[in-house]
C-alpha positions as CSV (number, residue, x, y, z in Angstrom):
1,M,14.7,17.5,-3.5
2,P,15.8,16.0,-6.8
3,R,12.8,15.8,-9.1
4,V,14.0,12.5,-10.5
5,F,12.8,10.9,-7.2
6,I,9.2,11.5,-8.4
7,H,10.0,10.2,-11.8
8,F,11.3,7.0,-10.2
9,T,8.0,6.5,-8.4
10,F,5.9,7.1,-11.5
11,F,8.1,4.8,-13.5
12,F,7.4,2.0,-11.0
13,F,3.7,2.9,-11.0
14,I,3.7,2.6,-14.8
15,I,5.5,-0.8,-14.8
16,T,3.2,-2.1,-12.2
17,A,0.2,-1.0,-14.3
18,L,1.8,-2.5,-17.5
19,S,2.3,-5.9,-15.8
20,G,-1.3,-5.6,-14.6
21,V,-2.5,-5.2,-18.2
22,W,-0.4,-8.1,-19.2
23,M,-2.1,-10.4,-16.6
24,R,-5.5,-9.2,-17.7
25,Y,-4.6,-10.0,-21.3
26,F,-3.5,-13.5,-20.3
27,P,-7.0,-15.2,-20.7
28,F,-7.0,-14.1,-24.3
29,N,-3.5,-15.4,-25.1
30,S,-2.1,-17.8,-22.6
31,N,0.7,-19.0,-24.9
32,T,3.2,-16.5,-23.8
33,S,6.9,-17.2,-23.2
34,I,6.8,-15.7,-19.7
35,P,4.6,-17.7,-17.2
36,Y,1.7,-16.0,-15.6
37,E,3.0,-16.7,-12.1
38,N,6.3,-14.9,-12.9
39,V,4.4,-11.8,-14.0
40,L,2.2,-12.0,-10.9
41,H,5.2,-12.2,-8.5
42,G,6.9,-9.3,-10.3
43,H,3.7,-7.2,-10.3
44,S,2.9,-7.7,-6.6
45,H,6.5,-7.1,-5.4
46,L,6.9,-4.0,-7.5
47,A,3.5,-2.6,-6.3
48,L,4.4,-3.1,-2.7
49,L,8.2,-2.5,-2.6
50,G,8.6,-0.3,-5.6
51,W,5.7,2.2,-6.1
52,T,4.2,2.4,-2.6
53,F,7.4,2.0,-0.5
54,L,9.4,4.5,-2.6
55,G,6.4,6.8,-3.0
56,A,5.9,7.0,0.8
57,F,9.6,7.5,1.5
58,V,9.8,10.3,-1.1
59,I,6.9,12.1,0.6
60,F,8.9,12.0,3.9
61,L,12.0,13.3,2.1
62,S,10.0,16.1,0.4
63,I,8.6,17.4,3.6
64,N,11.9,17.4,5.4
65,W,14.4,18.0,2.6
66,K,15.5,21.5,3.7
67,K,16.3,20.1,7.2
68,I,18.1,16.9,6.1
69,R,21.8,17.3,6.5
70,A,22.8,13.9,5.0
71,K,21.3,14.6,1.6
72,K,23.9,12.5,-0.2
73,Q,22.9,9.5,1.9
74,A,19.2,10.1,1.1
75,I,20.0,10.2,-2.6
76,V,22.0,6.9,-2.3
77,I,19.2,5.2,-0.4
78,V,16.6,6.3,-3.1
79,V,18.9,5.1,-5.9
80,S,19.5,1.8,-4.0
81,L,15.8,1.3,-3.6
82,F,15.2,2.0,-7.2
83,I,17.9,-0.4,-8.5
84,T,17.1,-3.3,-6.1
85,S,13.4,-3.0,-6.8
86,L,13.9,-2.9,-10.6
87,V,16.3,-5.8,-10.7
88,M,14.1,-7.8,-8.3
89,F,11.1,-7.2,-10.7
90,I,13.2,-8.4,-13.7
91,A,14.3,-11.4,-11.7
92,F,10.7,-12.4,-10.8
93,F,9.6,-11.7,-14.4
94,Y,12.0,-14.1,-16.0
95,Q,12.9,-16.5,-13.3
96,G,9.9,-16.6,-10.9
97,Y,10.4,-17.4,-7.3
98,A,13.9,-18.7,-7.5
99,V,17.5,-18.1,-6.4
100,F,18.2,-14.7,-8.0
101,S,14.8,-13.2,-7.1
102,I,15.1,-14.4,-3.5
103,V,18.6,-12.8,-3.3
104,M,17.3,-9.5,-4.6
105,S,14.3,-9.6,-2.3
106,T,16.7,-10.1,0.6
107,L,18.9,-7.3,-0.5
108,H,15.8,-5.1,-0.7
109,I,15.1,-5.9,3.0
110,F,18.6,-4.7,3.9
111,V,18.0,-1.5,2.1
112,E,14.7,-1.2,4.0
113,Y,16.6,-1.4,7.2
114,W,18.9,1.3,6.0
115,T,15.9,3.4,5.2
116,A,14.4,2.9,8.6
117,V,17.6,3.9,10.4
118,F,17.9,7.0,8.2
119,I,14.3,8.1,9.0
120,Y,14.8,7.5,12.7
121,K,18.0,9.4,12.8
122,Q,16.4,12.3,10.9
123,L,13.6,12.5,13.4
124,K,16.1,12.3,16.2
125,T,18.3,15.0,14.7
126,Q,15.3,17.4,14.4
127,N,14.3,16.6,18.1
128,D,10.9,15.9,16.6
129,Y,8.6,14.7,19.4
130,N,5.3,15.7,17.8
131,L,2.5,13.2,17.3
132,H,3.5,12.6,13.7
133,S,6.8,11.4,14.9
134,L,5.1,8.8,17.1
135,Y,3.2,7.4,14.0
136,I,6.4,7.3,11.9
137,K,8.5,5.6,14.6
138,G,5.7,3.1,15.0
139,A,5.9,2.5,11.2
140,L,9.6,1.8,11.5
141,V,9.1,-0.8,14.2
142,V,6.5,-2.6,12.2
143,L,8.7,-2.5,9.0
144,I,11.4,-4.3,10.8
145,I,8.9,-6.9,12.2
146,S,7.4,-7.5,8.8
147,S,10.8,-8.8,7.5
148,I,10.4,-11.9,9.7
149,G,7.9,-13.1,7.0
150,P,10.4,-13.4,4.1
151,Y,13.0,-15.0,6.4
152,A,10.4,-17.5,7.5
153,L,9.6,-18.3,3.9
154,G,13.2,-19.3,3.2
155,F,13.3,-21.6,6.3
156,I,9.9,-23.1,5.4
157,S,10.9,-23.8,1.8
158,A,14.2,-25.2,2.9
159,N,12.4,-27.8,5.1
160,G,10.1,-28.9,2.3
161,L,7.0,-27.2,3.8
162,K,6.1,-25.0,0.8
163,E,2.7,-26.8,0.4
164,H,1.9,-26.5,4.1
165,A,-0.4,-23.9,5.5
166,I,2.5,-22.3,7.4
167,F,3.9,-21.1,4.1
168,D,0.8,-19.0,3.3
169,M,0.7,-17.8,6.9
170,A,4.2,-16.4,6.5
171,I,3.2,-14.6,3.4
172,Y,0.1,-13.1,5.1
173,F,2.4,-12.1,8.1
174,Y,4.6,-10.1,5.7
175,L,1.7,-8.5,3.9
176,H,-0.3,-7.6,7.0
177,F,2.6,-5.8,8.7
178,Q,3.6,-4.1,5.4
179,Y,0.3,-2.5,4.3
180,N,-1.7,-2.5,7.6
181,G,1.4,-1.6,9.6
182,W,4.3,0.2,7.8
183,L,2.5,1.9,5.0
184,Y,-0.6,2.9,7.0
185,L,1.4,4.3,10.0
186,L,4.0,6.1,7.8
187,L,1.4,7.7,5.5
188,V,-0.7,8.9,8.4
189,G,2.5,10.2,10.0
190,T,3.5,12.2,7.0
191,F,0.0,13.4,6.6
192,L,0.0,14.7,10.2
193,M,3.5,16.2,9.5
194,I,2.2,18.2,6.5
195,L,-0.7,19.5,8.7
196,H,1.8,20.4,11.5
197,Y,4.0,22.4,9.1
198,K,0.9,24.2,7.8
199,N,0.1,25.1,11.4
200,I,-3.2,23.2,11.2
201,T,-4.0,22.1,14.7
202,I,-5.5,18.6,15.3
203,S,-6.8,16.8,18.3
204,Q,-3.6,15.5,19.9
205,P,-5.2,13.3,22.6
206,L,-7.6,11.7,20.2
207,L,-4.9,10.8,17.7
208,K,-2.6,9.5,20.4
209,I,-5.3,7.2,21.6
210,S,-6.0,6.2,18.0
211,F,-2.3,5.4,17.5
212,W,-1.9,3.2,20.6
213,I,-5.2,1.3,19.9
214,Y,-4.1,0.7,16.3
215,F,-0.5,-0.3,17.1
216,I,-1.5,-2.7,19.9
217,S,-4.3,-4.2,17.8
218,L,-2.1,-4.6,14.8
219,F,-0.4,-7.7,16.4
220,P,-3.5,-9.8,17.2
221,G,-5.0,-8.4,14.0
222,Y,-2.6,-10.7,12.1
223,F,-4.8,-13.7,13.1
224,T,-7.7,-12.2,11.1
225,N,-5.7,-13.0,7.9
226,V,-5.1,-16.6,8.8
227,Q,-8.4,-17.9,10.3
228,W,-8.7,-20.3,7.4
229,A,-5.8,-22.2,9.0
230,N,-7.9,-23.5,11.9
231,I,-6.1,-21.3,14.5
232,G,-8.5,-22.4,17.3
233,P,-10.6,-20.5,19.8
234,T,-7.7,-18.5,21.2
235,G,-6.7,-17.4,17.6
236,E,-10.3,-16.4,16.9
237,V,-10.5,-14.3,20.0
238,L,-7.2,-12.6,19.1
239,A,-8.4,-12.0,15.6
240,A,-11.6,-10.4,16.9
241,F,-9.7,-8.2,19.3
242,G,-7.3,-7.0,16.6
243,S,-10.0,-6.3,14.0
244,I,-12.3,-4.4,16.4
245,G,-9.3,-2.4,17.8
246,Q,-8.1,-1.4,14.4
247,W,-11.6,-0.4,13.3
248,I,-12.0,1.8,16.4
249,A,-8.6,3.4,15.9
250,V,-9.5,4.2,12.3
251,V,-12.9,5.7,13.4
252,L,-11.0,7.9,15.9
253,L,-8.6,9.0,13.2
254,L,-11.4,10.0,10.9
255,Y,-13.2,11.8,13.7
256,A,-10.1,13.8,14.4
257,V,-9.6,14.8,10.7
258,K,-13.3,15.7,10.5
259,G,-12.7,18.2,13.3
260,L,-10.2,20.2,11.2
261,W,-11.9,20.0,7.8
262,R,-12.7,23.7,7.8
263,E,-9.0,24.5,8.2
264,V,-8.0,22.0,5.5
265,T,-10.5,23.8,3.2
266,Q,-8.5,27.0,3.6
267,Y,-5.1,25.5,2.8
268,F,-5.7,23.0,0.0
269,S,-7.4,22.9,-3.4
270,N,-10.8,21.3,-4.1
271,T,-9.0,18.5,-6.0
272,T,-6.8,17.8,-2.9
273,K,-9.8,17.8,-0.6
274,A,-11.7,15.5,-2.9
275,M,-8.8,13.1,-3.0
276,L,-8.4,13.2,0.8
277,W,-12.1,12.5,1.2
278,I,-12.0,9.5,-1.2
279,T,-8.9,8.2,0.6
280,L,-10.5,8.3,4.0
281,F,-13.7,6.8,2.7
282,L,-11.7,3.9,1.3
283,L,-9.9,3.5,4.6
284,I,-13.2,3.0,6.5
285,I,-14.5,0.6,3.8
286,K,-11.3,-1.4,4.0
287,S,-11.4,-1.5,7.9
288,T,-15.0,-2.5,7.9
289,M,-14.3,-5.3,5.5
290,E,-11.6,-6.6,7.8
291,L,-14.0,-6.4,10.7
292,G,-16.2,-8.9,8.9
293,L,-13.4,-11.4,8.9
294,I,-13.8,-12.0,12.6
295,I,-16.5,-14.5,11.6
296,P,-14.5,-17.7,10.9
297,S,-16.8,-19.2,8.3
298,L,-16.8,-15.9,6.3
299,A,-13.0,-15.7,6.7
300,T,-12.7,-19.2,5.2
301,L,-15.1,-18.4,2.4
302,V,-13.1,-15.2,1.5
303,Y,-9.8,-17.1,1.5
304,E,-11.2,-19.7,-0.9
305,T,-12.5,-17.0,-3.3
306,R,-9.7,-15.6,-5.4
307,T,-11.6,-12.6,-6.8
308,V,-12.4,-11.2,-3.4
309,I,-8.8,-11.5,-2.3
310,I,-7.6,-9.7,-5.4
311,G,-10.4,-7.1,-4.9
312,Y,-9.3,-6.5,-1.3
313,L,-5.6,-6.2,-2.2
314,H,-6.5,-3.7,-4.9
315,L,-8.8,-1.8,-2.5
316,T,-5.9,-1.5,-0.1
317,L,-2.8,-0.9,-2.3
318,L,-4.4,0.6,-5.5
319,G,-7.2,2.4,-3.6
320,F,-6.4,3.6,-0.1
321,I,-2.5,3.6,-0.2
322,S,-2.0,4.8,-3.8
323,M,-4.6,7.5,-3.4
324,F,-3.1,8.6,-0.1
325,I,0.3,8.9,-1.8
326,L,-1.2,10.9,-4.7
327,T,-3.1,13.1,-2.2
328,Q,0.1,13.9,-0.3
329,Y,1.8,14.6,-3.6
330,L,-0.8,17.2,-4.1
331,M,-0.6,18.5,-0.5
332,T,3.2,18.9,-0.8
333,N,3.0,20.4,-4.4
334,L,5.0,17.5,-5.8
335,L,2.0,17.1,-8.1
336,K,0.6,20.4,-9.3
337,N,-3.2,21.2,-9.3
338,S,-3.3,21.5,-13.1
339,M,-6.1,20.5,-15.5
340,M,-4.0,17.5,-16.7
341,S,-3.4,16.2,-13.2
342,K,-7.2,16.5,-12.4
343,V,-8.0,14.5,-15.6
344,G,-5.4,11.9,-14.6
345,L,-6.9,11.6,-11.1
346,I,-10.5,11.3,-12.4
347,V,-9.5,8.7,-14.9
348,F,-7.6,6.8,-12.3
349,F,-10.6,6.8,-10.0
350,I,-12.9,5.5,-12.8
351,G,-10.4,2.7,-13.6
352,F,-10.1,1.8,-9.9
353,M,-13.9,1.7,-9.4
354,L,-14.6,-0.3,-12.5
355,N,-11.9,-2.8,-11.4
356,E,-13.3,-3.1,-7.9
357,M,-17.0,-3.4,-9.0
358,L,-16.2,-6.2,-11.4
359,L,-14.2,-8.2,-8.9
360,F,-16.7,-7.8,-6.0
361,I,-19.8,-8.3,-8.1
362,Q,-18.2,-11.4,-9.6
363,T,-17.4,-12.6,-6.1
364,L,-21.1,-12.3,-5.1
365,L,-22.2,-14.1,-8.3
366,D,-19.7,-16.9,-7.5
367,W,-21.1,-17.2,-3.9
368,L,-24.7,-17.4,-5.3
369,N,-23.7,-19.9,-8.0
370,L,-24.9,-17.5,-10.7
371,A,-23.5,-16.9,-14.2
372,M,-20.4,-14.9,-14.8
373,I,-20.6,-11.2,-15.7
374,P,-20.9,-10.9,-19.5
375,Y,-17.5,-10.0,-21.1
376,Y,-16.0,-10.2,-17.6
377,F,-12.4,-10.6,-18.7
378,H,-12.8,-8.0,-21.4
379,L,-14.0,-5.5,-18.9
380,L,-11.2,-6.2,-16.5
381,L,-8.7,-5.6,-19.3
382,I,-10.4,-2.3,-20.1
383,A,-10.2,-1.3,-16.4
384,S,-6.5,-2.1,-16.3
385,G,-6.0,-0.1,-19.5
386,I,-7.8,2.9,-18.0
387,L,-5.6,2.7,-14.9
388,L,-2.5,2.6,-17.1
389,L,-3.7,5.6,-19.2
390,S,-4.4,7.6,-16.0
391,I,-0.9,7.0,-14.6
392,V,0.7,8.1,-17.9
393,V,-1.4,11.3,-17.8
394,L,-0.3,12.0,-14.2
395,W,3.3,11.4,-15.1
396,V,3.1,13.7,-18.1
397,S,1.4,16.3,-15.9
398,Y,4.2,16.1,-13.4
399,S,6.9,16.3,-16.2
400,E,5.2,19.3,-17.9
401,K,4.9,21.3,-14.8
402,N,8.2,20.6,-13.2
403,D,10.9,19.8,-15.8
């Protein structure tokens, strides 16, 4: 597989981190020529559709590259994802949520469809009916469904309902099916695929049950994200069903992985095992937090507290998903187990933990009507700087060992 693919992903990771540092610096210098909201839109879109989307797809390509016949098509898809994501980021950065950025976001959705078709055809060509294939096909279905959100946003905006609750509900629809659906299922699928090709046996019945419980629960689970919108008793019941189902599915997945830990120890380095352990721990923390949102009053309180929303999104995208991607980079030898990569991963974890602790402790202080953490904004800026530094170290580590 062309090594430039990994450079593309790290480039997006760096730009995402840089824009994050910019936003953390904003409280100290708000008189910038580029509005904060523009940077926020660019940062969030690139994190979701640049770094994580492309990173997950590259893992799939890396595992299957020798079997892929349409290699030229795969290269064109990766380049298309890179260009559309980069131009979309620039559009959001300088224009905000306006015509050009909307056009580029829509174009990205069409490239996503192309990616989904390519992955499906690849699985079909290989006659791959293993359990990992079930997870990946489920991810493709949810990816297509998630695109309803952006289409709905255009319709809602065109009808002058941008200030209505339905606008935010469409955003949460998209986000939910992206990170709880597409990215979760795809990364679990590629993880199982790596284990399969390493001849590491895993409990098939348990994982199959986990998949179906998770997949079915994913749809009512959307209502967990929008309980603040007064969705009524039926919506609350659906939210509870979805959250409990997803939590049970995650527990089953973790139990299945626990059963093969001894085999994992034989095939992978201590660094990889540590990263995998952290990733799975963050997954259960994330799922347990979502379980708490079945309480309507708590869900409303969370929605009204910006710091906890940001903390949760970082826990999901920067924590669970990003660390899962980096773990699979290690598992597939895309990222070598060198001293520099170890340093990069440790520094990344420190920056992530500092960021999360600040956000969630400040949330608790806000709820208790207590004073703000001393030097709160300074510490957040330091945390984002540490994260940026760690990603630079990881990219240099990849470049030194592979180029």
